[in-house]
C-alpha positions in Angstrom: -5.5 -7.2 -10.8 -6.4 -3.7 -9.6 -9.7 -4.9 -8.2 -7.7 -7.4 -6.1 -5.5 -4.6 -4.9 -8.6 -2.5 -3.9 -10.0 -5.5 -2.1 -6.7 -5.9 -0.2 -6.7 -2.2 0.8 -10.3 -1.9 1.8 -10.1 -3.2 5.4 -6.8 -1.5 6.3 -7.8 1.8 4.7 -11.0 2.0 6.7 -9.3 0.9 9.9 -6.4 3.3 9.4 -8.7 6.2 9.0 -11.0 5.3 12.0 -8.6 4.0 14.7 -5.1 4.6 13.1 -4.2 0.9 13.3 -5.2 -2.4 11.8 -4.4 -6.1 12.2 -2.0 -7.3 9.6 -3.1 -11.0 9.7 -6.2 -10.4 7.4 -4.0 -8.5 5.0 -1.5 -11.3 4.8 -4.3 -13.9 4.3 -5.9 -11.9 1.5 -2.6 -11.4 -0.2 -1.8 -15.1 0.0 -5.2 -16.1 -1.3 -4.8 -13.8 -4.3 -1.3 -15.0 -4.8 -2.5 -18.6 -4.9 -5.2 -17.7 -7.3 -2.7 -15.9 -9.5 -0.5 -19.0 -9.5 -3.5 -21.2 -10.5 -5.3 -18.9 -13.0 -2.9 -16.4 -14.5 0.3 -18.3 -14.8 2.2 -16.0 -12.4 5.4 -17.5 -11.3 6.7 -17.6 -7.7 9.7 -15.6 -9.0 7.3 -12.8 -10.0 5.8 -12.8 -6.5 9.2 -12.8 -4.9 10.2 -9.8 -7.0 6.8 -8.2 -6.2 7.6 -8.4 -2.5 10.7 -6.3 -2.9 9.0 -2.9 -2.5 7.4 -4.1 0.7 10.7 -5.3 2.0 12.2 -2.0 1.2 9.3 -0.3 3.0 10.0 -2.6 6.0 13.6 -1.4 6.0 12.5 2.2 5.9 10.1 1.5 8.7 13.0 0.1 10.8 15.4 3.0 10.0 12.8 5.7 10.7 11.6 4.2 14.0 8.3 3.3 12.3 7.5 6.7 10.7 6.3 4.4 8.0 4.4 1.7 9.9 5.1 -2.0 9.7 1.4 -2.4 8.6 2.0 -0.1 5.7 5.0 -2.2 4.7 2.9 -5.4 4.9 0.3 -3.8 2.7 2.9 -2.7 0.2 4.3 -6.2 0.1 0.8 -7.6 -0.6 0.3 -5.0 -3.4 3.6 -6.1 -4.9 2.8 -9.7 -4.8 -0.6 -9.1 -6.4 0.3 -6.4 -8.9 4.0 -6.8 -9.5 6.9 -4.8 -8.3 6.6 -2.1 -11.1 3.0 -1.3 -10.3 3.6 -1.5 -6.6 6.4 1.1 -6.9 4.2 3.3 -9.1 1.2 3.0 -6.7 3.5 3.9 -3.7 5.0 6.9 -5.6 1.5 8.2 -6.5 0.4 7.6 -2.9 3.4 9.5 -1.5 2.8 12.4 -3.8 -0.9 12.5 -2.8 0.0 12.3 0.9 2.5 15.1 0.5 0.1 17.4 -1.3 -2.5 16.7 1.4 0.0 17.4 4.1 1.0 20.6 2.5 -2.6 21.8 2.1 -3.3 21.0 5.7 -0.2 22.9 6.8 -1.1 25.9 4.7 -4.6 26.1 6.2 -3.1 25.5 9.7 -5.0 22.3 10.2 -1.8 20.4 10.8 1.9 20.9 11.5 5.1 19.1 10.3 4.8 16.4 12.9 1.2 15.5 12.2 0.9 11.9 11.1 -1.4 11.1 8.2 -2.7 7.5 7.5 -0.9 6.3 4.4 -3.2 3.3 3.4 -6.1 5.5 2.2 -3.6 7.3 -0.1 -2.5 4.0 -1.5 -6.1 3.1 -2.2 -6.7 6.4 -4.0 -3.5 5.8 -6.0 -4.7 2.3 -7.0 -7.9 3.9 -8.3 -5.8 6.5 -10.2 -3.5 3.8 -11.7 -6.5 1.7 -12.6 -8.2 4.6 -14.4 -5.0 5.6 -16.3 -4.3 2.1 -17.5 -7.9 1.6 -18.7 
């Protein structure tokens, strides 16, 4: 399950670092392919996938409220994570990603490499947090 999440995050993380944007269509296709495989091979129900999409829908709402301080692409990726890993792991991954992003931002501000308005790409932090969760859960 975590390997699928890493595969889902690979393209958007690289693109988010390099050009600060990515196409959401490949992310949607990959998430749907893994969702279909989950239905076929792991006996995951459609209800599990719908509940899994809730963190991403919440992120989409946050994106709208904050005038896309959290990008729509980030919300789509979080939705894909939730569909693949479940809503509990998606929330945990997002929490760890937010903490890592916050610590990085704080360090950059302390060393005067950034200011409060500097935007950091969030998807790479999600990828690191997936690795962190994967290592912790064995």
